[in-house]
N, C-alpha and C positions, 0 to 999 in steps of 0.2 A: 487597190489602195497602195500608194507608194510609201515605203518605210521611211522614217526620218533618218535612216542611215544614209540617206543622201540629201539631206540638208545637214547632215546629221552624223551618221554612225551611231546615233542613239536610237533605242526602240521607239516606235510610235508612228503616227501617220499625219503629222501636221502639214506637210508640204502640199498635198493635193488640195486641201482646202484653201491654202494661201494662193495656190495657182489658180483655183477657181475664182477667187476674188478678182485677180487680175484679168482673167478671161471674161468675167462678167461685166467688165467695163469700169472697174474701180481703179484701173491703172492710171498713171499720170497722163492727163490729156495733153495734146500738143497745144502750144500757144497759137493765138489767133492768126490772122489773115495776112497774106503776103502783100507787101508793098510793091507797087510797080517798079520795075528795074530802073526806070529813069529817076526814081527818087534819090538813089545813091545815098541812102541814110548813113550817117557816120556815127562814130562812137566818141562820146565825151567821158573822160575819166577825171574824177575829182578827188585827188588825194586828201584834201582837207576835210572831206565828208566821210567820217568813219562810221561803219555799221556795226561790226562785231569783231572781237579778237578771235583768231583761229588758234585752236589748241592742238590740232593734229588730225592726221589721216592714218588709217590702219585697218587691222582685221583681227579675226579670232583664231586662236590656236587651241585645239582640244585633243591632246594626246590619247585620252581614254576612248575616244570615239573613232578617230581616223589615223592615229599615230602622230608622233611628234615631228616637227620640222627637223631636218638634218642640220648639221653645223653649217654647211654651205647655203642651205635655204634660209637660215637665220640671217646670214650676211646679205643675201639677195633681198630679203624683206625689209631689213632695217638699216642696211647700209645705203649710202647715197652716191655711189660711184656709177660708172657706166654699166648698164644692164642690171641696175638695182632699183628697187621701188621707192626707197626713201621714206618708208613708213615711220611715223613718230608716235603711234598708239598701238598697243597690244591689249587685246581682251583675252582673259583666261577664265576657266570655270572655277567655282568653289566646290570641289567634290564633297559629297556627303560623307564619304568614307575617308577618315584621316590617314589610313594606311596608304592611300594613293596620292596624297598631297605632293610627294617628292617628284612625281612625274611632271608637275607644272614648272619646275624650277629652271631647267636648262635653257629653254627658249626665253623665258621671262628674264632671266639674269642677263643673257646676251643682249636682248632688246634694251634693257635698262642701261647696260654698259654703252650702247650705241645712242643713248639719249632719249629713248622712247618712254612715254607714260604707260604704265601697266595698270590695268584695272581688272576687277574680277566680278563675276556674276554667278550666283547659285541657282541651280535648277530645283534642288530639294534640300531641306534640312536633314539631319540624321533621322533615320526612320523612327527612333525612339521618341522623337519630338512631335510626330505627326499623328493624325487620326483621319479616318474616312468619314465622309458625310455625303449627303445626297448629290452634291456637286462634284465629288471626287475626293481629293486629299488636301488637307490643310494643316497648318501649324497649330498645335494645341495652344489655347490662350494662356494656359499656365506654364507654357514653355517659351514665352517670348523672351524673357531675360536670358534663358539658357541659349536661345538662338543668337541673340546679340553677342554672347560670349563665344559661341561657335565661330561667328564672323571675325571677332577679334582674334581668336586663336589662329585662324588661317592667315590673317594679316601679320601676326607676330611670327608665324612659321616662315612666311615668305621673307619678312625682314631679316630674320636670322639666317636666311639663305641668300642674302645679298640683293633682295628686291623690296624696295619701299613702294608698296601699292599707292597709286595716286588716289584710288577710290575703290569702294566696294558697294555692290548693289544689294538691295534687300531681296529681290526676286526677279529672275528672268521671266518676262511675259506673264504676269499674274492673271491676265485676262485671256490667255490662250493656253490654259493649263490642262489640255487633254492628257498629257503624258508626264506632267510634273505638278508641283504644288500650286494650288490656287489661292489667291487672296482677293477679297472684295476691296473696293476703295475704302470702306470704313475700317476694315481690318488693317490696311496699310497705314491709314492715318493714326489709328490707335498705336501701332507698333512705333511709328515715327515719334509720336508724342511722348510715349512712356519709356521707350527702350533705345531708340537710335542715338540719343545723346551720349550713351556709354560706348559707342563704337569709336575706335581709336584712329580711324582714317576718314576721308571724305565719304559721305553717304550719297548713293545714287538711287533714285526712285522716280517713277514706277516702272519704267521699261515696258510700257504697253506695246503690244505687237504691231499696232496700227496707228500709233500716236493718238489714241482715243483720249480726248480731253476729259471724258467722264472718269478716267483713271487719275489724271493729274490735277484737274480743277479742285477736287477736295483738299489736296495738299496745299495748293496755292491759297486757298480760302481759309486755311486753319493756321493761324500764326504760330501756335506751339509746335505743330508738325513741321511747318516750313522752316522753323528755326533749326531743326535737326537734320535738314537736307541741304546738301551742298550743290548737287547736280540733278537737274531734271533730265532724265534719260528717256529716250523713245526709240522705237523701231519703225520702219517706214514700209511695211509690207502692204502694198496696194493703197497707200495713202494718196489721196487726190491732191493736186496742186492747191486747190482752194482751201484745203484743210491744213496746209503747212504753216501759215501765219498763226501766231498765238498771242493775241492782244492781252489776255489775262496774264501771261508770263511777263510781258513787257510792263504791265501795270504793277504787278506784285512780286516779280522775281527778284527785284533788288540786285544784290551782288551774286546771285546764283548763276551757275553755268548751265548751258543748254547743249546736251550731247545727243547726237544720233549714234546709238550704240550697236545697232545691227541692221543689216539689210543684205540681200542680194537682189540684183535688178538686171534685166526684167524677168529672169527665170533661172531655174537651176537645171534645165533640160538641155539647153543649147551649149555647144562648145563656146568657151570664152574667146575664141579666135574668129568667130564669124564676123564678117565685115560687110556692110557698114553697121550691122546690129550692135556691135560693141560701143558705138558712139552713144547709144542710149545711156551708158554709164556716165559719160561726160556731161550729158544733158541733165541726168538725174542729180549729179553732184551740184551742178549749177543751181538747180531748183532748191535743193536742200539748203544750200548756203545763202541764196538770195531771197527766196520766198520764206523758207523756214528759219533763216538766220541761225542755223546750227553752228556750233563751234568745232565740232568734230564730225567725221564721216567714217564709220567703221563697217567694213564688209564682214560677211559671215566667214567661212573658212578662208584663210590666206591661200592655202594650197588645195586646189580642187579643179576639176575639169571646167567648171563654170566660174572660177575665181580669178583673182589677180595673178596668181602663180599656178602654172600648169603642174601636173603630177611629176613632170620631168624636171621641175625646179626652174623653168624659164618663165619670164614674164609673158603673160597673155595679152591679147589686144584689149580686153577689159582692164587688165592691170596697167597697161600703158595709159589708158584714159585716166585712171586714178593717179598715176605717176606724173602726168602733166600738171596736176595740182601738188601732190605730196613732195616731189623733188625740189620744187622752187618756192612753194608756199609753206614755210616752216613754222613750227610752233611759236606763237607770239606775234606773227604777222597779223595785220588787220585787214579785214575786207573793207573796201572803199566803194563809194558810189561810182557806177559806170552804166552806160546805156546797155541795158540787159539783153534786149532783143531787137537789134537795129534793123534786121531784115528777117523775113520768114525763115524759120529753121536755123537761125544763127543765134548763138548764146554767148554772151560776154560776161566774164567775172573778173574783177580786179582786186588787187591786194597791195599793201605797202608794208615796208619795214624801214623806218628812217626815211632816207631819200630814195630807197629802192622801190620800184613799182613792178609788179608782176601781173600780166594779163593772160588769161586763158580764154581762147576762142574756139568754139565748136561750130563747125559747118556741116549740117546734116543734109544739105542740098546735093543733088547729083551733078552739079556744075560748080565751077570755081566762083568765088565771091570776092570782089574788091571792096575794102573798107578804108575810108579815111579816119584816122584817129587824132584826137586832140587830148593832150594830157596837161591839165592845168598845173601851174606852179612849177613847170619844168622848162628847160630851154633846149639845149642840143645834147644829143647822146648817140652812141652807137649801140644798137639793140641786137644782141644775139637771140636767135629763135630756134625752137625745136618743134618737129612735126611728126604726127603719126597718121598714116594713110593705109590703104589696103596693102601697099608694098613696102612701107617704111614704118619702123617702130622706134619712137623716141629718138629720131634722127635729127642731128643738127642741120638746120636749114639756113637759108641765106641770112646775112646780117643786114639790118635795116638802119638807115640814118634818119634820126629825128632832128628837125630844125625848127627852132622857135616853138617847141612844144607840139609839133604836128608831124605825122608820118602817114604813109599809106601802105597797106599790106594786102597781099592776095592770100585768101584762104582756099586751099585746094579743095576740089570736090570731095565730099565725105572725109573730112579731116578734123583733127584737133591740133591746135598750135599754141605754144606758150611763148610769150615775149618777156624778156628780162631787161628792164630799164634801170640803169644805175648800178 
């Protein structure tokens, strides 16, 4: 049984079960059927058809489990120059022990200085607030108000140290609580109804480990609980493509935000530099944004052998896939309609900010693919592009000329390419 020190650094054994979910066929399936090559299917991008506002891309820092990012690694993660990831979201824990809160400050403060949103998730309340029961450990019902104050105290501590938290979660993975505090959906609703209104920053819930709607439906169906939630948060461990859409959120979510707050994909065993396997990250991000309509995409550890930054502080191939989005699709950009799957194993995601359009194209085929693009409401432009392949990482590629809103582009075999228009 693998320790969660390697999803982790924390005690426990959650990873093996997560991995077994993926191995058992719960992993995201490939999209359907190849079109004949003669079809030469093109891509239509429609900037006037907005889908969702993007709030950022980023990852987790947990100094208590694997050590803090160094000063230079903070720049690599949250800076947006050459060789940097351009992350705009940082997730940190809410340690149950107040004596350790100070270790969360340095990276969070630098990320905030570089413009990132910082949010926090607790694994456990202080031990004095919990009790054991047949299902494990839970927050005592008569400690709900004290727990809300505990979350407020952490938010205030961070603010006093230069970090205004964007939001704070009620509980990390309440439905996967083998090694931390469990919450039933009804307990979560009760806390949200009765206590979350006193929390002094945006409230995130429920952070189900597999985007289980049974954890979030009760919140959406309870107006009093929903009124005290600002962000519906979810993790995507083994979540199937068909389970990514959320009609109830679109019906009842109103002005709430929808965040994907944790994942690693496809596993934590392989090196993040394996190619073309790292392209699974680019495809997974596409699916989360297009099928799930998430507004954020947050990896587990920022620095890890399977993460966006290697232990030596350099960007990995998985990290390059993330950066093809995060460096050019900044917080506040909007995802727009585009032909999502013009050919088998080709995935297109498009975004805009004002007159600027960004297109990210993933080609998982072992051969090059040529695509004609039409971008409505545009005329002529010179389009810089960047590509990652087996031998290139976030490398500036050839510049393309668009005329009358159309251009053609070659996607190299096993590649991800970003196009910047305007």
